[in-house]
C-alpha positions in Angstrom: 7.0 -10.8 6.2 9.5 -10.2 3.4 8.2 -8.0 0.6 8.2 -9.3 -3.0 9.6 -5.9 -4.1 11.0 -3.2 -1.9 12.3 0.3 -3.0 14.2 2.5 -0.5 15.5 6.1 -0.9 15.3 5.8 -4.7 16.2 9.0 -6.7 16.3 9.7 -10.4 17.1 12.9 -12.3 16.8 13.9 -15.9 18.4 17.1 -17.3 16.8 20.0 -15.4 14.3 17.8 -13.6 14.4 15.6 -10.4 11.8 13.0 -11.3 12.2 10.9 -8.1 13.4 12.0 -4.7 14.1 9.4 -2.0 11.1 7.3 -2.9 9.9 4.4 -0.8 7.6 1.6 -2.1 7.0 -2.0 -1.4 4.8 -4.8 -2.9 3.6 -7.9 -1.2 3.0 -11.2 -2.9 -0.7 -11.7 -3.7 -1.7 -8.0 -3.3 -2.9 -5.3 -5.6 -1.0 -2.2 -4.7 -2.4 1.0 -6.3 0.0 3.8 -7.2 -1.7 7.2 -7.4 -0.6 10.7 -8.0 -1.1 13.6 -10.4 0.5 13.5 -13.9 4.2 14.2 -13.4 4.2 12.8 -9.8 6.8 10.2 -10.7 4.6 7.1 -10.9 5.7 6.1 -14.5 9.4 6.8 -13.8 9.3 4.6 -10.7 7.7 1.8 -12.6 10.1 2.1 -15.6 13.0 1.7 -13.2 11.4 -1.5 -11.8 10.9 -2.7 -15.4 14.4 -1.9 -16.4 13.6 0.9 -18.9 15.4 3.5 -16.7 18.3 3.0 -14.3 18.2 4.6 -10.8 20.7 7.2 -9.8 20.8 6.3 -6.1 18.8 4.1 -3.7 18.2 0.5 -3.1 15.9 -2.1 -4.8 15.2 -5.5 -3.2 13.6 -8.5 -4.7 12.6 -11.2 -2.1 14.7 -9.2 0.4 17.9 -9.4 -1.8 19.5 -6.3 -3.3 19.2 -6.2 -7.1 20.4 -4.0 -9.9 18.1 -4.1 -12.9 20.1 -3.1 -16.0 17.5 -3.4 -18.7 14.0 -4.7 -19.7 15.3 -8.2 -20.5 16.9 -8.4 -17.1 13.7 -7.3 -15.4 11.8 -10.0 -17.3 14.3 -12.6 -16.3 13.7 -11.5 -12.7 9.9 -12.2 -13.2 8.9 -8.5 -13.4 6.4 -7.8 -16.2 4.7 -4.6 -17.3 1.6 -3.9 -19.3 1.8 -0.4 -20.8 -1.1 1.9 -21.3 -0.2 2.0 -25.0 -0.2 -1.6 -26.1 3.0 -2.9 -27.8 1.6 -5.5 -30.2 1.9 -6.1 -34.0 -1.5 -6.3 -35.6 -0.4 -8.5 -38.5 1.0 -11.3 -36.3 -1.1 -13.8 -34.4 -1.6 -13.7 -30.6 0.9 -16.6 -30.2 3.5 -14.9 -32.4 3.2 -11.7 -30.4 3.5 -13.4 -27.0 6.7 -15.3 -27.9 8.2 -12.9 -30.4 12.0 -13.4 -30.3 11.6 -16.5 -28.1 9.8 -18.8 -30.5 10.2 -22.6 -29.8 12.3 -24.3 -32.4 12.8 -27.8 -33.7 15.4 -29.8 -35.6 18.3 -28.1 -33.9 16.7 -24.7 -34.1 16.4 -24.6 -37.9 12.6 -24.5 -38.0 9.9 -22.8 -36.0 7.8 -25.2 -34.0 4.3 -23.8 -34.7 2.5 -26.6 -32.7 4.4 -25.9 -29.5 4.1 -22.1 -30.0 0.3 -22.4 -30.2 0.2 -25.0 -27.4 2.2 -22.8 -25.0 0.0 -19.9 -25.8 -3.1 -21.9 -25.3 -1.8 -23.0 -21.9 -1.5 -19.3 -20.9 -5.0 -18.5 -22.1 -6.3 -21.6 -20.2 -4.6 -20.3 -17.1 -6.5 -17.0 -17.5 -9.8 -18.7 -18.6 -9.7 -16.7 -21.8 -11.7 -17.8 -24.8 -9.1 -16.8 -27.3 -7.4 -18.6 -30.1 -3.6 -18.5 -30.4 -3.8 -18.2 -34.2 -6.1 -15.1 -34.3 -4.4 -12.0 -35.7 -4.0 -9.2 -33.2 -5.6 -6.8 -35.6 -8.9 -8.8 -35.4 -9.2 -8.4 -31.6 -10.8 -5.7 -29.6 -8.7 -3.4 -27.5 -9.8 -5.3 -24.4 -8.8 -8.7 -25.9 -5.4 -7.2 -27.1 -4.8 -6.2 -23.5 -5.5 -9.7 -22.3 -2.8 -10.9 -24.8 -0.4 -8.3 -23.3 -1.1 -9.8 -19.8 -0.5 -13.3 -21.2 2.7 -12.1 -22.7 3.9 -10.7 -19.4 3.0 -14.0 -17.7 4.9 -16.0 -20.3 8.0 -14.7 -18.5 6.6 -16.4 -15.4 6.1 -13.0 -13.9 5.6 -12.7 -10.1 5.4 -8.9 -10.3 2.9 -7.4 -12.8 2.8 -3.6 -13.4 -0.4 -2.3 -15.0 -0.4 1.3 -16.3 -4.0 2.7 -16.8 -5.3 -0.7 -17.9 -8.9 0.3 -18.2 -8.5 3.6 -20.2 -10.1 2.2 -23.3 -12.4 -0.5 -21.8 -16.1 -0.5 -21.2 -17.7 -1.8 -18.0 -18.1 -5.4 -19.0 -14.5 -5.5 -20.2 -13.3 -3.9 -16.9 -15.2 -6.7 -15.0 -13.3 -9.3 -17.1 -10.0 -7.6 -16.4 -10.7 -7.5 -12.7 -11.6 -11.2 -12.7 -8.1 -11.9 -14.2 -6.4 -9.6 -11.6 -8.2 -11.4 -8.7 -7.2 -14.8 -10.1 -3.5 -13.7 -10.5 -3.6 -12.3 -6.9 -4.9 -15.6 -5.6 -1.9 -17.3 -7.3 0.5 -15.0 -5.4 1.3 -12.5 -8.1 2.0 -9.0 -6.8 0.3 -6.4 -9.0 1.1 -2.7 -9.2 -2.0 -0.9 -10.5 -1.7 2.7 -11.8 -5.0 4.5 -12.4 -6.7 7.9 -11.9 -10.1 6.2 -11.5 -11.1 6.3 -7.8 -14.0 3.8 -8.1 -11.7 1.2 -9.7 -9.1 1.6 -6.9 -11.6 1.0 -4.2 -12.9 -2.1 -6.1 -9.6 -3.8 -6.8 -6.8 -2.5 -4.6 -5.5 -3.6 -1.1 -3.2 -0.7 -0.5 -2.6 2.7 -2.0 0.7 4.6 -2.2 0.4 8.3 -3.1 3.2 10.2 -4.9 3.5 13.9 -5.4 6.3 15.9 -7.0 8.6 12.9 -7.2 8.2 12.0 -3.5 6.3 9.3 -1.6 3.6 11.0 0.5 2.2 7.9 2.3 0.9 4.3 1.9 -2.6 3.7 3.2 -5.3 1.0 3.1 -7.6 1.1 0.1 -10.5 1.6 2.5 -9.1 5.2 3.2 -11.7 7.8 2.2 -11.0 9.0 -1.4 -11.2 12.6 -0.2 -8.2 12.0 2.0 -6.3 10.3 -0.9 -7.1 13.2 -3.2 -5.8 15.7 -0.6 -2.5 13.7 -0.4 -2.3 13.7 -4.2 -2.8 17.3 -4.9 -1.4 18.8 -1.6 -4.3 21.3 -1.6 -8.0 21.6 -1.5 -9.5 21.3 -5.0 -11.6 24.1 -6.4 -14.9 22.4 -7.0 -16.7 23.3 -10.2 -20.1 24.6 -9.0 -23.2 23.3 -10.6 -24.6 26.6 -11.6 -27.0 26.3 -14.6 -27.6 29.7 -16.2 -30.7 30.5 -18.2 -29.5 30.5 -21.8 -33.0 30.0 -23.4 -32.9 33.6 -24.8 -29.3 33.4 -26.0 -28.3 33.2 -29.7 -28.3 29.7 -31.2 -24.7 29.3 -32.4 -24.9 25.7 -33.7 -27.8 23.7 -35.1 -27.6 20.2 -36.5 -30.5 18.8 -38.5 -31.2 15.3 -39.9 -27.6 14.2 -39.6 -27.0 10.6 -40.9 -24.0 8.5 -41.6 -24.6 4.8 -42.1 -25.5 3.0 -38.9 -23.2 5.3 -36.9 -25.4 8.4 -37.0 -29.1 8.1 -37.4 -31.2 11.2 -37.8 -29.5 13.3 -35.2 -30.9 16.7 -34.4 -29.8 19.2 -31.7 -29.1 22.9 -31.1 -26.5 24.7 -28.9 -26.8 28.2 -27.6 -24.2 30.7 -26.6 -23.1 30.2 -23.0 -24.4 26.7 -22.8 -22.6 23.4 -22.0 -24.4 20.5 -23.7 -23.4 17.1 -22.6 -23.4 13.9 -24.7 -23.7 10.7 -22.8 -23.9 7.1 -24.0 -22.1 3.7 -23.9 -19.1 3.0 -26.1 -20.2 2.8 -29.7 -23.3 4.9 -29.2 -22.2 7.4 -31.9 -21.2 10.4 -29.8 -17.7 10.8 -31.3 -19.0 10.0 -34.8 -21.4 13.0 -34.4 -18.6 15.3 -33.3 -16.3 14.2 -36.2 -19.2 14.7 -38.7 -20.0 18.2 -37.4 -16.3 19.1 -37.6 -15.9 17.7 -41.1 -13.5 14.9 -40.2 -15.9 12.2 -41.5 -18.3 12.5 -44.5 -22.0 12.4 -44.0 -24.8 10.8 -46.0 -27.3 13.6 -45.3 -28.1 16.4 -43.0 -27.0 20.0 -42.5 -25.0 22.1 -40.0 -26.1 25.7 -39.3 -23.8 28.2 -37.6 -25.6 31.4 -36.4 -28.7 30.4 -38.5 -26.7 30.0 -41.7 -26.2 26.6 -43.3 -22.5 25.9 -43.7 -21.2 23.2 -46.0 -18.6 21.4 -43.9 -16.7 19.0 -46.0 -13.4 19.2 -44.2 -12.1 20.4 -40.8 -10.9 23.6 -42.4 -14.5 24.5 -43.2 -15.5 24.0 -39.5 -12.6 26.1 -38.3 -13.5 28.9 -40.6 -17.1 28.7 -39.3 -15.8 29.1 -35.7 -15.9 25.5 -34.6 -13.1 23.9 -32.7 -12.8 20.2 -31.9 -10.7 18.7 -29.1 -10.3 15.0 -30.1 -10.5 12.2 -27.6 -7.0 11.2 -28.9 -5.2 14.5 -28.3 -1.7 13.0 -29.0 -2.7 11.8 -32.5 -5.3 14.4 -33.6 -4.9 17.4 -31.2 -1.2 18.0 -31.0 2.0 18.1 -33.1 3.8 16.3 -30.2 7.2 16.8 -31.8 6.8 20.6 -31.9 7.1 23.1 -29.1 4.3 24.6 -27.0 4.3 27.9 -28.9 4.0 26.3 -32.3 1.1 24.1 -31.1 -0.8 27.1 -29.7 -0.5 29.2 -32.9 -0.5 26.6 -35.6 -4.2 26.8 -36.7 -4.1 30.6 -36.8 -0.7 30.9 -38.5 -1.9 33.2 -41.3 -2.9 35.8 -38.7 0.8 36.2 -37.7 2.2 36.9 -41.2 3.7 40.3 -41.9 3.2 41.5 -45.4 1.9 38.0 -46.1 5.3 36.5 -46.0 7.2 36.8 -42.7 6.0 35.4 -39.4 5.6 38.1 -36.6 7.6 36.2 -34.0 7.1 38.8 -31.2 3.3 38.6 -31.6 3.3 34.8 -31.7 5.4 34.7 -28.6 3.2 37.3 -26.8 -0.1 35.5 -27.5 1.4 32.1 -26.6 2.7 33.5 -23.3 -0.7 35.0 -22.5 -2.4 31.6 -23.1 0.2 29.8 -20.9 -0.6 32.3 -18.1 -4.4 32.3 -18.6 -4.7 28.5 -18.7 -2.0 27.9 -16.1 -0.1 25.6 -18.4 2.8 24.1 -16.5 5.8 24.2 -18.9 9.4 25.2 -18.3 9.2 27.5 -21.4 7.3 28.0 -24.7 10.1 26.0 -26.4 9.3 22.9 -24.4 8.3 19.9 -26.7 4.6 19.2 -26.3 5.1 15.4 -25.8 7.1 16.1 -22.7 4.2 17.8 -20.9 1.8 16.0 -18.6 -1.6 14.9 -20.0 -3.5 17.7 -18.3 -1.1 20.4 -19.7 -1.2 18.8 -23.2 -5.0 19.2 -23.0 -4.6 22.8 -22.0 -2.3 23.5 -25.0 -5.0 22.1 -27.3 -7.6 24.3 -25.7 -5.3 27.3 -26.1 -4.9 26.8 -29.8 -8.7 27.0 -30.3 -9.0 30.0 -28.0 -6.4 31.8 -30.1 -8.3 30.8 -33.2 -11.3 32.5 -31.4 -13.7 29.6 -31.9 -17.2 30.3 -30.5 -18.2 26.6 -30.6 -15.9 24.2 -28.8 -16.4 20.4 -28.9 -14.6 18.5 -26.1 -14.4 14.8 -26.7 -13.3 13.0 -23.5 -11.7 16.2 -22.1 -10.2 14.5 -19.0 -9.2 11.0 -20.3 -5.9 10.1 -18.8 -5.8 13.2 -16.7 -5.2 13.2 -12.9 -7.7 14.5 -10.4 -6.0 17.9 -9.8 -5.9 18.7 -13.6 -9.5 17.5 -13.9 -10.6 20.1 -11.4 -8.8 22.8 -13.4 -10.3 21.7 -16.7 -13.8 21.7 -15.2 -13.3 25.3 -13.9 -12.0 26.3 -17.3 -15.0 24.9 -19.2 -17.4 26.8 -16.9 -15.4 30.0 -17.3 -15.5 29.6 -21.1 -19.2 29.1 -21.0 -19.6 32.2 -18.8 -17.6 34.2 -21.4 -20.1 33.2 -24.1 -18.6 30.2 -25.7 -21.0 27.3 -26.7 -19.6 24.0 -25.5 -20.3 20.3 -26.2 -18.8 17.8 -23.7 -18.6 14.1 -24.7 -17.6 11.9 -21.8 -17.9 8.3 -20.9 -17.8 9.2 -17.2 -21.4 9.9 -16.1 -20.4 11.9 -13.0 -18.4 14.2 -15.3 -21.4 14.7 -17.6 -23.7 15.4 -14.7 -21.2 17.9 -13.1 -20.6 20.0 -16.2 -23.7 19.8 -18.3 -26.5 22.4 -18.4 -28.4 19.9 -20.6 -27.7 16.3 -21.5 -28.4 14.4 -24.8 -28.1 10.6 -24.5 -27.3 8.4 -27.5 -27.7 4.7 -28.2 -26.8 2.9 -31.5 -26.4 6.2 -33.4 -29.6 7.8 -32.2 -30.5 10.4 -29.6 -32.7 8.5 -27.2 -33.4 11.3 -24.7 -32.7 14.9 -23.6 -32.5 15.7 -19.9 -32.2 19.0 -18.1 -28.9 19.2 -16.1 -30.6 20.0 -12.8 -32.7 16.8 -12.8 -30.4 14.4 -14.5 -29.3 11.3 -12.6 -26.8 8.5 -13.5 -29.7 5.9 -13.3 -31.8 7.9 -15.8 -29.0 8.5 -18.2 -28.0 4.9 -18.1 -31.6 3.8 -18.8 -31.7 6.1 -21.9 -28.2 4.9 -23.0 -29.6 1.3 -23.3 -32.9 2.4 -24.9 -33.2 1.0 -28.5 -35.4 2.1 -31.3 -38.0 4.0 -29.3 -38.9 7.7 -29.5 -36.5 10.1 -27.8 -37.6 11.3 -24.4 -37.3 14.8 -23.0 -37.1 15.5 -19.3 -37.1 19.0 -17.8 
């Protein structure tokens, strides 16, 4: 049987880095082929070559068994290869139809005028094919992220794509939205479309994929059926046995209370939230999307204003009106969106690590003590095992896991005693996740007080000494970490307007 797409002995190098080394990959018509590997394994580079963003150095690419050279994105689209990027490329002020056919709008009267009727009809035909209840005339900015992603898929299909590449398509979706996406994927599969599915989420891979190809360090390790035990797939991905974060819940009941929140309110987003956090404790926040977890973190950190309530640090009420107030009080916040709110991506690793504590490195209040800055940054790189060619490497060029470690490093240099981690492993591969988990446990053992907000219940259960569950801006329950279960947390996460429950 001839493969829809076949790649043989493909290699690609960038200055100082060999991104792909004799890679093999094939995609059949009507299959979902998962591509897995740690960040930096070469997955995105391979897909960008297929999509025409990069050109290969050496190797062979076949489409329907015939050799092809893809010299750009437009050429890839003409060959019926479409890609849906993790970061959506849509214009909020334009309608769905205008986004889908941007630059290819149907014309009338010899091309002088835009044919709005045909534009909307062609878009509606795409939506009908996908069974999507969307209007072609709706502005993209009015749609949810999940709906915007459906528009991106429709846009790819408007090129009559037979190959569809999906890069982390569920990163910002809830369970119901994931189910809808998987319905569309199964429908496309039944129509003979070949789908390359890139994801770090093991449960998704087992639900939707037919085969899995694992990459590591720019090489193809193996292609296996999706029924292969995930422990075996993980071993191929990381090339080593992962250090498992042990569930060891210390007794912190006598420890100093470092953070106390009382009567916190902010509109409908935060409703009378109360909690405390002790030194050496990891407090988990669980809940469905929109439950208010991130809103609480941002309010405590001073990123959003509050209507009422108080924050106490070491028993003292601290007016926190801006993030600088929280930092001065010893609170560090690692945002769920590290690229926009956690890093200066255009700056180097050293600058990112020392930026919040820059005043500390001034000599005579005027000159930066560069040797001291370099020394503390190097110590952090070694302590957190940040993989970077040098301290002068631009932060945006690091993998997701190493970017997260740089953000952690800057708060450790600032010597924050309270650390709030919002979705600490989002978009991070399984190997880096294991390292982040171990790091959080080590920090707690050193006396840091940690809040972990995560949409992944297994992650909350693995890390937390105690779990608070939120629903519609309220805390609906508190569960001790040693008795918490996914079923119990989910029940509390859907509990509305009833008194909070405590389980020990």
